[in-house]
N, C-alpha and C positions, 0 to 999 in steps of 0.2 A: 520410652526410656524406663528402665527398671529403677527402683529405689533401693539403695543399699544402706547398711548400718555399719558404722565404725565402732568397734568394741573399745573397751578401756585399754587393751593392749595394742590398738592400732590396726587390728585385723578388720578388713572390709568384708562384710557378709550380706547376703540377702535376708530380708525379714523372715522368710520361711526357715532358713538355717538358724537364725537367732532364736526363734520360738522353739524349734525342735531341740536345739542344744540346751536351752533352758529346761525344757521338759525332761530331758534325759540325764541331766547332770545333777546328781544328788549332792546336796550340801545343806548343812544345818542353817535354816533361816534364823536370823537374830532379830526378833521383833522389839517393839517398844518395851520399856520397863514394865514388869508386872503382867506381860502377856502370857496366858496359858493356852497354848495351841490346842492341846487335847480338849480343854474345856470349851473352846470356841467351836471346834469340830463337833463335839458332842451336842452342843446347843443347836448347831445347824442341822445335825441329823435328826434329833428329837423333833425339832420344829417341822422339818420336811415330812417326816413320817406321820406326824399328827395331822397336818392339814391334808395330806394325801389320803389317809384313811377316811377323813371326813368328806373329802371330795369324791369318793367312790360312788356316792349316791346321786351325783349330778347327771343330767341328761348327756352331757358331753362324754363323761367317763363310761356311762352305760352303753353309749353308742360304740365307743372304742372296744369295750369288753365284748360286746356282741360280735363285732367284726373279728376280733381275735378268736372267738369261738367258732366262727365260720371257717377261718383259715389258721387252724392251730399249728403251733410249732412246739414240739416236745422239747423239754429241757429241764434243768434243775434250778433255774433262776427263780427267785421268789417274787410273786406278785403280791404286794402288801395287802393283807386282809383277805387273801384267797388261798384255799388249800391247794396243794400240788404245785408243780413247777411248770415253767414255760421256757421257751427259747429266750436267750439273753436279750435279743433285740425287741421281742414282744413284751418282755417284762419291763424293759426300759421305757417302751412306748406307753404302757398302761400306767406305770408309776409316775412317769414324768407328767402325763396329762392330768392325773389325779392330784399331783402336788400343786398344780397351777389352777385347778378347776374353780376353786373358791376365791382366787386372788388373795390368798391369806399367807402365801409363802414369803420368804425373806426378800429384802430389797437392798439396793446400793443408793445411799443418799446422793452420791456424786454424779450418777448417771442412771438412766432407766434400764436396770438389769435385775433379774431374779436368778442368781447363779445356782442356788442349791437345788432347785427343782429340775435342773438339767444334770448337774454334776452327780448328785447322790443316786438317782435312778440308773445312770450309766455305770458308775463305779460299783454299785452293789450288784448290778446285773452280771458283771464279769467277775465278781468276787465269789460267786457260787455257781458258775456256769458249767463246770465240768462234771459230767455224770459218771465218768469212769473212775472207780475207786483206786485203780492202779496208778492213775496219772493225776488225780485230784490233789491239790495242795491247799493248805489252809492259808488264807490271806493274812498277812501281817497287818494288824490294825494300825501300827505306826506308819506303814506305807500308805494306807488309806488317808491318814492325816496329811502326809506329804502331798499326795495326789490332789487332795482338796485345796491345799495351798497353791499348787501349780495352776489348777483350773481357775481359781479365783483371781490369780495374778494375770493370767492370759486374757480373760474377758475384759478386765479393766484396762490393761495396757493396750490391747487392740482397740478398745473403745476410745481411748485417747488418740490413738494414731489415725483413726478413720477421718476426722474426729466424730464423736458421737452426735454433736449438734447437726452436722451435715447428714449423717447416716439416718438418725431418727427423724430428722426433718423431712427426709424423702419418703417417709412412711414405712421404714423397715422396723420390724419388731426385733430389737437387739438381743433379747433373751434367746431368740431362735437363730440368729445369725452368728454373732460372736460366741454365743453359747455353744454352738456345735464345735467351734475351734477350741474353746476352753475345755470342753469335755474330752476331745481327742487328746489334747496335751495331758490332761489328768490321767486318762487311760494309758497313755504312753509311759508315764511314770509307774503306774500300777503294774503294767504288764512287762516292764523291762524292755521296751522297744529300743532299737538302735536309733541314732540320730537320722540315718537314712530312711528307715522305716517310718519314722515320725513325720519326716518331710512328705513322704508319699501319702500318709494318712491324712495330713492336713490338706493336701491337694485333692484327695478323694472327697472329703467332707465339705470342702469349699464349694464343690460343684453341686452339693445337696442343699446349700444354704438358701433360706427364704423365710417368709413370714410377714404378712401385711398388717399394718396397724388398722386398716379398714375393717378387719375382722374383730376388733376389740368390741366387747359387749355381746359376743356370740360364743358358742362352744368351740369354735375353731381357734380362738386365742389360746386356751390351755393345750389344745392339740399341738400348737407350735412347739411348746416345751417338750411334749412327749416325742414328737418327731425329731427334735434336736438330740435328745438322749438316745433315741433309737439309732439315728444316723451315725452318731459317734461310735456306737458299738459296732455297727455294720462296717464302717470305714476301717476301724482298727482290725477287726477280724478278717476282712478281705485282704488287707495288706499283709497280715500274718500268713495268709494263704497265697501270696504272690502277686496281688494286684498292684499295678504301678499307677502313678499320676504325675502331673507336673510338679517338680520339686522346687520350683520358684513361684508357686501359686500366689503367695501373698503379695510379692513385689512386682510381679509381671505387669507390663503396661496394660494388659487386658485381664488382670487377675483380681483377686478378692478386694484388696484395698482400693483399687481404681474403680471397680464396678460398684462397690457399696459406699464409697466415701469420696472425700476430697483431700487425700493425704498430702502433706508437705514433706519435703526432705528433712526439715528440722524435726518435725514430730516423729517421723519414722526413725530418724537417726537416734532418737532417745529411747528406742524400744527396749534395748537390753537393760538400760538403767531403770526404766519403769517396770519391767518385769521383776527385777530384784526388789524394787521398792514395794510393789504390791504383794509380793510373796511374804514380805515381813509385816506389811501394814494393812492388809485387806480387812482385818478385824476392826480397824478404825473407820472403815467406810462400809458399814454394814448395819442393817436394821431388821429386827424381828417385828413383824406387824402386830399391832393390837387389834386391828379391825379387818374383816374379810372383804376389803374393797380396794380399788386401785390406790397405789401409794400417793398419787397426785391429790387425793382427797384428804389425806391424814392430818396435815397441819391444820386445815380448816376445822376438821372434826375435833381435834384436840382443843382448838380455840373455843368452840362453842360449848364444849363440856366444861371448860374452866369458867365460862360465863353463865352457865345454866342456873346456878344457885342465886344469881343476882337478878333474875328476871321475875318481877313481881306484878307485872301487868301484861295485857295482851300485846302481841307483837305487831308492829306496823310494817316493818321490813327488816331484812337481814342483808347487809352489804358485805360481800366477800370479795376481797382483793387478793390476788395471788401473783407470783412470778409467772410470766408467760410460759415458761417451760412446764409448769404444772398442768397446763391445759392441753398439752399436746396429746396425751392418751385419753382425754375425757371426751364425752359426747357433748354436743352443743345444743341439745334439745332435751325436753323432759323425757324421762325413760318410759318405754312402753312395755318392758319386761323386767323381771327381777334381775336377770343377768345384766341388762343395760344399766340398772340402778347402781351397780358397783362402780360405774364410770361416770356418775352424775354428782356434781357438787350440790345442786339443789336437793336431791334426794338424801344424800348422806348427811348434809347439814341439818335438814329438816327432821330426819329420823332421829338423829342424835339429840336434837333439842326436845323432841317429844318423849323419848324413852330413856335418855341418859347413857346411851352407848350404842354400839352396833355389834350384832351377833349374827351367826350363820343364818338363822331363821328369818332375819330381816330382808334377805335378798331373794324373795319369792314373789311370784305374781300376786299371790294373795296378800302379802304384806304391802305391795305397791298400791293395792286398791283401798287402803285405809282412808276413810273420809277426811281424817285430820291432816293426813299428808297432802291430799288433794287441795286443801285450803292453804297449807303452809308453803309448799314447794314454790308456787308462783311468787311468793314474797321474798324468795332468796334471789338476790341480784349478784351476778358474778362479773367481775372485771379483772383485767390483767395489767400489770405495770412492772417495770424493772425494779422499782424502788418502793418500799413500804411508805405509807403516808407519814410525812414528817421525819423520815430517817434516811437522809441522803447518804449517810455513812454506810448504809447497807445495800447500796445499789448493786444489783447483780446477784445478791444472795437469795437463795430459795426461801420463801416465807409464805405465810398466810396471815392476813389481817381481817378480822371479823368485827363488824359493828352492828349490834342489835339495837334497833330503834323501837321504842315502845309507844303505845298510843297516849301515854300520860306525858310524853315529851322527853322522857329520859333516854339516854343511850349508854350502852355498855360495850367496851372495846377490848380486844385482845390481839396481840401480835405473837405468833409462834414461829420460831426459826427451826427448832429441833423437835421432831416428832418423839413421842414417848415410845421407846423401843430402839431408837437410834443408839449406836454404841457410845455416843457421848451423853446419852440420857437413857440408859438401858433399863429394860425390864429386870426385876429381881428374879432370882431363881424360882421363887414361889409363883410369881406371875407367869413365867415361862411354862412351868409345870401346869398351871391352871389353864393356860391357853391350850395345851395339848389335851388335857382332860375335858375341857369345855367343848373343844372342836369335835372330838369323837363322841361325847355324850349327846351332842346335837343330832347325831345320826343314829342314836340308839344303843351305843355301847354302855353297858352297866359300869358303874364306877369301879367296883372291885376288879373287873377284867381290865379296865383302862389303866388302873394304877399298876397292876402286875405287868402289863405290857410296857408301860412307861419305865419301870425299873429295869427291864431287860434291855430296852433300847438305850437307856442312859449309860449302861456299862458296856455296850457293844464294842467300844473301841479301847477297852482297858487291858485286854490281854488275850492269850491263846484260848480259843474255844468260845469266848464271849460273843463274838460276831456271829458264829454259826448258830449259837443258841438264840440270839435275837432274830436272825432270819428265819429260823424254824418257828419261833413264836409268831412272827408276822405271817407265816404261811399256814398257820393252824386254822381250824374251822373257826370263823369269827362269829360273834353274836349275830342273830338275825336282825337285820337293819332294814328300814323302809327304803323305798325307791327314791324318795326325795329328802333333801336336807330338812332337819327338824325345825319346828316352829319355835318362836321365842318362848322361853320358859315362862 
């Protein structure tokens, strides 16, 4: 049996039709008071480009770049931090992988998603893909902002419809699965696809969806994001060239929602309403990361950083209690590599206690071998519970509670509900800029070059010509950078 959606007008449609119609119907979203959609899109773009440039030096991205060199596809799409152009799908693949390589890209507090590292690589790849000057057209930056709204809405609304607990609980990497569908919807808005074309494109990309959480802690995790961006580009371009697919893919009894989740008629029936909600409100469910590690570690790291100044004696143990959902993407053993360390609460908590923060250079094999870490990590004890200690009123709320017990008998506790960087506890503009500059400085970018690039990316969505100038700057000869992420300053 297929699952249908009843619209506000009483029209009964399949979920694929609802998503396609939403993607293709332009209307001005009205967000919460004070929302600046251009500012949010710009922050998202700056953040994604910064972490992608820093991620280019990782083994995962070096491997993808090497493969792209073996099977090159000529084109005009910019690979960020690399001179010359590539075919649109290859540019999306490299940029998407690089954006997720450090696990420093943005996140959704309500569900495990990293939207921007799929959406921006796909959108920008098709924003400058045409090499023929007679047919090339300048992309309207306002249309890019609309497309970003569409993509952010689709990933969240489909995440709810699956629902995400069932989907992620089965081991699917949601950034790679619903990320593909969100990117196709965003590209449909950007490219002006018809509703029928969009239904076909959703059908094509649904057959490409995949990504296993078992690969977290390896270079294949960021590859998931790159493949999602690439596949969205491929699906849209193939449909533009006449490829067809099942136009009831989402709701079919053997289609995407049934294969990847446990959808209920009630949840899917609210799909149109939730799409419109998230188009207006995704900026309230959004976080820029302060640390280059899995988002599941961030509340605990924030807690220990608040406690650090109170620690005046040797540590006996560190008890970390978190909501069970925070542990799903994390490893359950002490890390053996710098990449695994990004998914380790004992490592991130211990490193933050020792150094006062987490930076790109902390997640290397060399940093993992620090003798002080080898002593402190086994003292970090991690447990999970639905409710923070003594706070029955917060049952089911994501949280981290950290208690540091010292050898002198004292103990110091902190409860963190909102990470620093969450839209409800946001980074300042200066902090966001410093994240960009610090990330690229860690891999060898001189500060003057970094600031000049930051200024161009920051104005990329402001008017005609600005986007082309920013993409040209991103494709210029970059500073010489080392093969590995930089060490801690």
